[in-house]
C-alpha positions in Angstrom: -3.0 -0.6 19.6 -4.2 -3.6 21.4 -5.6 -6.2 19.0 -5.2 -9.9 18.4 -3.5 -11.4 15.4 -6.8 -12.4 13.9 -8.2 -8.9 14.3 -5.0 -7.4 12.8 -5.3 -9.4 9.6 -9.1 -8.7 9.4 -8.5 -5.0 9.6 -5.7 -5.2 7.0 -8.0 -7.0 4.6 -10.8 -4.6 5.2 -8.6 -1.5 4.6 -7.0 -3.1 1.5 -10.5 -3.8 0.1 -11.3 -0.1 0.1 -10.9 2.0 -3.0 -8.3 4.7 -2.5 -5.9 6.8 -4.5 -2.3 5.4 -4.4 -1.2 9.0 -3.9 -2.8 8.8 -0.4 0.0 6.5 0.6 2.7 9.1 -0.2 3.4 11.6 2.5 2.9 15.3 1.6 6.5 16.1 2.0 7.8 12.9 0.5 9.4 13.1 -3.0 11.0 9.8 -3.9 13.9 10.3 -6.2 15.1 7.3 -8.2 16.7 8.6 -11.4 19.3 11.2 -11.9 16.9 13.4 -14.0 14.1 13.3 -11.4 15.3 16.5 -9.9 14.3 18.3 -13.1 10.7 17.1 -12.9 7.9 18.7 -10.9 7.4 17.0 -7.4 3.8 16.2 -8.3 4.9 14.2 -11.3 7.5 12.3 -9.4 5.0 11.5 -6.6 2.4 10.3 -9.2 4.9 8.1 -11.0 6.0 6.6 -7.7 2.4 6.0 -6.4 1.2 4.5 -9.6 4.3 2.9 -10.9 6.3 1.6 -7.9 3.6 1.0 -5.3 1.9 -2.2 -6.6 -1.6 -1.7 -5.1 -3.2 -4.7 -6.8 -0.4 -7.0 -5.4 -0.7 -5.4 -1.9 -4.5 -6.0 -1.9 -3.9 -9.6 -3.1 -1.3 -10.2 -0.4 -3.6 -8.8 2.4 -6.4 -11.1 1.3 -3.9 -14.0 1.3 -2.8 -13.2 4.9 -6.4 -13.3 6.0 -7.3 -16.5 4.2 -4.1 -18.1 5.5 -4.9 -17.4 9.1 -8.4 -18.8 8.6 -7.0 -22.0 7.1 -4.5 -22.6 9.9 -7.2 -22.0 12.6 -9.6 -24.6 11.1 
């Protein structure tokens, strides 16, 4: 991908601003196991718990917006 640093941060901020399901960020074959009893739970429940409990989507969105605003401040 050929893009400038400014374009990269702009694209990241635009993608982060979109509404999406956190489960979209978990690969189909990915089943993150954290606790010793996870193996007794259905894969779908483990994935949902990871996507909604471990992936901090609001913080990710905030951080992406911060990157964009930081690059704009430093360029001014």
